[in-house]
C-alpha positions in Angstrom: -6.9 -145.0 33.9 -10.0 -145.7 35.5 -12.4 -142.8 35.2 -12.6 -143.1 31.1 -12.6 -146.7 31.5 -15.5 -146.3 33.9 -17.1 -143.8 31.7 -16.6 -146.3 29.1 -17.6 -149.2 31.2 -21.0 -147.5 32.6 -22.1 -146.7 28.9 -21.0 -150.1 27.6 -22.3 -152.1 30.0 -24.9 -150.8 32.2 -24.1 -149.4 35.9 -24.9 -152.4 37.8 -22.1 -154.7 36.0 -19.7 -152.1 35.9 -19.9 -151.5 39.7 -19.4 -155.4 39.8 -15.9 -155.4 37.5 -14.8 -153.0 39.7 -15.8 -154.3 42.8 -13.9 -157.6 41.6 -10.9 -155.0 40.5 -10.5 -154.2 44.3 -10.2 -158.0 45.4 -7.4 -158.6 43.1 -5.4 -155.1 44.0 -6.3 -155.2 47.6 -3.3 -154.2 49.9 -5.5 -154.1 53.3 -8.1 -156.3 54.9 -11.8 -154.3 54.9 -12.1 -151.6 57.9 -15.0 -149.9 58.7 -14.6 -146.2 60.4 -17.3 -146.3 62.8 -16.5 -143.3 65.6 -13.5 -143.0 63.9 -12.8 -139.9 61.8 -12.6 -140.2 58.2 -8.8 -141.2 57.1 -6.2 -139.4 55.8 -5.7 -142.1 53.6 -9.4 -142.1 52.2 -9.0 -138.3 51.8 -6.3 -138.6 49.7 -7.5 -141.0 47.7 -10.5 -138.7 47.0 -8.2 -135.7 46.2 -6.4 -137.6 44.1 -9.7 -138.7 42.3 -11.2 -135.4 41.9 -8.0 -134.0 40.3 -7.5 -136.5 37.8 -11.3 -136.4 36.9 -10.5 -132.0 36.7 -7.3 -132.7 34.3 -8.4 -135.7 32.3 -8.8 -135.9 28.9 -12.1 -137.2 29.0 -15.0 -135.6 30.8 -16.7 -137.3 33.7 -19.4 -136.8 35.7 -20.3 -137.5 39.5 -21.2 -141.4 38.7 -17.8 -142.1 36.8 -16.0 -140.2 39.8 -17.5 -141.7 42.7 -17.6 -145.3 41.3 -13.2 -144.9 41.3 -13.6 -143.4 44.8 -15.7 -146.5 46.0 -13.0 -148.9 43.9 -10.0 -147.9 45.1 -11.3 -147.1 48.6 -12.3 -150.9 48.6 -8.8 -151.4 47.4 -7.3 -149.9 50.5 -9.4 -151.8 52.9 -11.5 -148.6 53.3 -15.5 -149.7 53.5 -17.5 -147.0 52.0 -21.0 -146.4 49.7 -21.9 -144.9 46.7 -25.1 -143.1 46.9 -27.4 -142.1 44.2 -29.9 -139.2 44.6 -32.0 -136.7 42.3 -34.0 -134.0 42.3 -36.1 -131.7 40.0 -35.3 -128.6 38.7 -36.4 -126.6 36.0 -39.2 -129.6 35.0 -36.4 -132.4 34.5 -35.4 -134.9 36.7 -31.4 -134.9 37.5 -29.3 -137.6 38.9 -26.2 -137.0 41.0 -23.7 -139.9 43.0 -21.6 -139.4 45.9 -19.3 -141.5 48.3 -19.8 -141.6 52.6 -18.0 -143.6 54.6 -20.4 -143.9 57.7 -22.8 -141.2 56.9 -20.2 -138.6 56.0 -19.7 -137.9 52.3 -16.3 -137.7 50.9 -16.3 -136.6 47.7 -19.4 -133.7 47.1 -20.3 -130.6 48.1 -23.6 -130.4 46.3 -25.4 -133.8 47.5 -28.3 -131.7 49.9 -30.1 -131.1 47.3 -30.4 -134.5 46.1 -33.1 -137.2 47.6 -31.2 -140.2 48.0 -32.5 -143.8 47.6 
């Protein structure tokens, strides 16, 4: 349900405002205190959440892109006490600027295989 809501929310309110909404929702439903995974492998819980978001994105009614998938994953990780960051990148291909988004936990990419070609900011 969060994927189509995020698709609409980003378009209606903008990225920054919608990310703030997701952050508030994560705090309301928080199940665990925040935890950093410095020095540890990415938890199986984080990997499971990433898999669920990707499956929902692939099989949902609405076509969502990397931005919506990454925002939802980031929010669900926060709700489960896992600190993560949404990364944004851009590249120029065939004369056009393309954007991309993915989620990292301590520099380890969780939900993407295509981020290498993008300059992140």
